[in-house]
N, C-alpha and C positions, 0 to 999 in steps of 0.2 A: 504494500500500500504506500501511497504517497500523500503527504500532507501539503495541501496547496492553498495559497493565500491570495486574495484580491484586496489590496490595501487602498483605501480611500482616505480622504482628509477627515471624515467623520466616523467611518465604519470599516472594520476589518472583517471581510467575509472569508470563510475557510471551508474546505471540503476534504474529506478522506476519499481518495480516488484510486482506481486501479491503473495499471500501466496502459490500459486500453482507453482510458478517459472516462470510465463509468464512475459516477458519483455514488458513494455508499452512505455518506453522512454529510450534512451541512450545518453550519452555524455562523454566528457573527457576534462580534464584541465591539465596543466603542474604541476608536483609535485614541491613544493617549496624546492629546494635544492641548490639555489645560495648561494654564500658566504654571511654570515651574517643572513641567514634565519634559523629558528629553529621550535620547536614544536608549538609555538604560531601561526606562519604563517600557519602551516599545519592545525591546528584546525580551523583557520579563513577560509581557503579554503573550508573545509568540511561544516562549519557553513553557509557560503554563499550559497552553493548548497542547503542545507536544507532550508534556508530562502526563496530561490526562489520557491521551491515547496510548501512551506507553504503559500506563497503569492498567488499562483495560486489557492490553495484550498480555501483561504479566499475570493477569487473573485467569488465564487459560484460553485465550483466543488462538486461532490457528497461526502458524508461522507466517503465512502469507499476509496476516493482518499487521505485522510489525512495520514500523515506519522505515521505508527504504531511502527516502529522500524528502527534502522540503523544496517546493517550488513557489515562487512569489512574483506577482505583478504589482508594481508600485509606481506612483507618479515620479516624474523627474527623468533626467538623463542618466542612463545606467551603463556602466562598463560591465558588460556581461561576462567577459573573460575573467575579470578579477572580482566581480561582485561588489563594485563600488557604486554608490548612488550620489548624484549631484543634483542640487536644486529640486528638492522633493515637493514642489507645489505647495499645497496647504499645510504640509508637515514641515514646519520651518526648520526644525533641527536636523532634518534629513538632507544634509549637504556635506559632501566629501566624507561620507560614512562608509567604512569597510563592512558593509552589512553581511555579506556572505561569511566573512571571517568571524564576526561577532555571533551570528546565529549558529554556526558550526561549533564554536566553542561552548555555547550554552546548551546545545542539543546533542550531546554525546558524539560530536564529530561526524554526524550524519551529513551526507552531501547536500549542498544547497545551491540553487540557481535562482538568480534574480533578473527580471527584465522589466522594462517600461510597460505600464498597463495598456496603453494604446497599441503598442507593438504586440502584446499578448493577444489582444483582440484579433489582430491580423494573423498571428500564428495559428489561432483556432481555425480560421478559414483555410489556411494552407494545409493543416493536418486533416480536418474532417469536414470542411465547409465548401464554399463555392469557389475556392481557389485550389482545391486539391488536385485538379487535373491540369494545372498550368505550372510553368516554372517561374514566370515573372508576373507580378501583380502590384497594384497600388490599392491600398485600403484607406478609406476615409470614414471616420467615426464622429458623428455629430452629437454633442452633449453640452456639458459645461464649457468645454473648449471644442477644438476640432483635433481629435487624435488622428494619427496617420502612420503609415509605414510603407516603405518601398521594399518589395520582396524580389530578390534575384536568386534564381536557382533554389527556390523554396526556403531561402534564408533572409533574415532581415538585414538590410544595409544600414549600418549605424553611422558611418562617417568618422572622420578624424576627431571631431569634437562632439560626437554622439548626438548630432542634431538632425541627421537625415530623417525626414518624415515629420519634423516639427512644423507642420503647415499652418498651425494657428498664427504663426508670426509672419506669414506672407503679407507684404504691404499691398493694400488695395486702393487706398485713397489718402492722398496728402499733397498739399500744394507746397511750393518752395517757401511761401510766406509762413505757412504753419510750421514748417521745419525750423525756420528762423526764430519762432516764438517758443520753441521747447526750452524749458528751464535747464540750468546746468545740472549735471549729475547723470548717473546711469541707473538702469533698472527702474525707470519711472513708473512703468506699469505694475511691476511687482511690488512697489512701495505702497500701492493703494489696494483697497478691497476690490473684488471683481467688478462690481457695477460702477464704482467710482472710477476705475481705470477705463472702462468703456466710455463713460461720459467725458473724461478728460482727454483720452487718447484713442479716438475711434478710427484708427488708421490700419489696423491689422484685419486679416480675414476673419479671425475669431470674433472680433468686435462686431462684425457685420453678419456673420453666417453661423456662428455657434447657436445651437438650439436655445440655450439659456438667454442669449442676447437678443435673438429674434423675439422671443417671448417678452423680454424686457421692453423692446421697442413697441410692441403691441399694447403692453400694459400702460406705458406712457401715453400712447395715443388714446386709449379708452379711459384714462384716469383711474386705473386699477392698481392695486398693489401687485408686486411681482409674484407672490404666492397664489394669486388668483388666476394666473395665466400659465397654461401648460401646452405642450405640443398637441395633446389630444383636444384641448379646448379650441385651439386655432382651427382645427379641421371641423369641429362642430359649428363654429361661427361661419366658416367658409361654406359649409353645406347648407346653412340657413340663408346664404346669399349676402353676407356682409362684404360689401365691395372693398372696403378699406383693408380688411384682412386678406381677401383674395389677392389684392394688388401686392401686399407685402409678401405673401407666399410666392407669387409669380416673380417678384424681385429676388427672393431667396433662391428659387430654382435657377434663375438666370445667372446669378453669381456663382453658384456651384457648377453649372454647366461650363462657364468660361474657364474656371480653374481646372475642371476635368480635361478640357481640350489642351490647356497649357501643360498640365502634368503628362498628358499623353505624348506630346511632341518632345518633352524633356527626357522622359524615361522609356517610352514605347512599351508599356506593359501589355500583356495579353488580355487583361481584364482590369477594370477599375470597380472595386466593390464599395458600396455605400452602406454604412452601418450607423448604429446608435438607436436609441429607443424610438425616435421619430420615424426611422426607416421601416418600422412595422406598419406604418400607414401607407397603403398601396399608392396613393396619389403623390407621395413624396418622390419616389423614383420615377413615376410617370412624368411628373412635371419637369424633373431634371432632364430626362431623356428627350422630352419635347424640344427643349432649347438646344440640347446637343445636336439633335437632328437638323435644326434650323441653322446653327452656326457652322456645322461641318460642311455645308454647301460652299463655303468660302474657298476651300482647297481640297484636292484629292488626298492630301497627306493625312487628313482626318478620317478617311473613309473606313478604316478598319477598327475604329474605336469601339470598344464593347463595355457596356455598363451592366452591373447586376447588383442585387442587394446582398448583404451579408446573411449568412444562414443562422448565425448565433447571436443572441442578445444578452440576457442576464448572466449566463454562465460562460460567456466567451473569454473573459480574462482568466478564469480558472483553467479552462481547457488549454488556452494558449500558453499560460505559465507552465503547465505540465509539459507541453510539447517543447518549450524552450529548454526544460530540464533534460528531456530526451535527446535533443540536439546537442546540448552542451556536453553531455557525458557519453554520447555515441551509443545509446541503448538500441538494441535491435528489437524491432516490433514485429 
């Protein structure tokens, strides 16, 4: 058995999984991010879950139920080879942390593999999803931000600075005058809360096209609070004929279609997969495809572009984290 974690800024989801990716047990605990908490608290939480399952095994479970390894998907840039995490998103203390080393020391030296959560979602598609029959793919996951991964020969491309696929940060709108008005300093977006950053620096693709931020724009338009607007609610309003929401959805599809065509000519993938909770809505992919079909008329170079939805949703990060473990340690399946 493998103990697999999907770490978020508020919740750590975990599952006991077989080497074939079957989930035998699931659970979740709060992520330790309160004031004063740090990496020691995080390692303790993971260690406690590991100890609980080891105790069950010691009470007479089958040998196949022992923990053979720990796999983890986590926010941030991840050096998969060495198990080091940088810039862990909402987990502020998760920077320049030798997480693999710390977890192995805490958990009886069991093997550990760590990967970025968005890239885990892509690896789930490579292993058992809608990219399993291709070598090269691009995966886009729409949620709080826009996760992404470029897959070459069924493996994630990470890049020299571990930034390949960090498509949230693509610039989409900014004038020279706005660039001149930026204050001194670096990491201006990270210094603010999510919505504050969107309002202050609406220049990246995530600020325009992440599901959270599209919902925020609709909430502002309707004078509602952010927690009153969800992706599901957008489609209910659109189905009822709300033209303002329909127009915002069309703008969203158009933005994504343009970036899909750009990514296609940069990377030339066999398929571009669209994921995230909102992708469960059939009209989402249909809308993107409609604009891709319009724009690709500009040149024959776009003629072979192929779009599809991701197969997995809620459990994708768990499944992909396990597949990263399999790839890292060269396990035969």
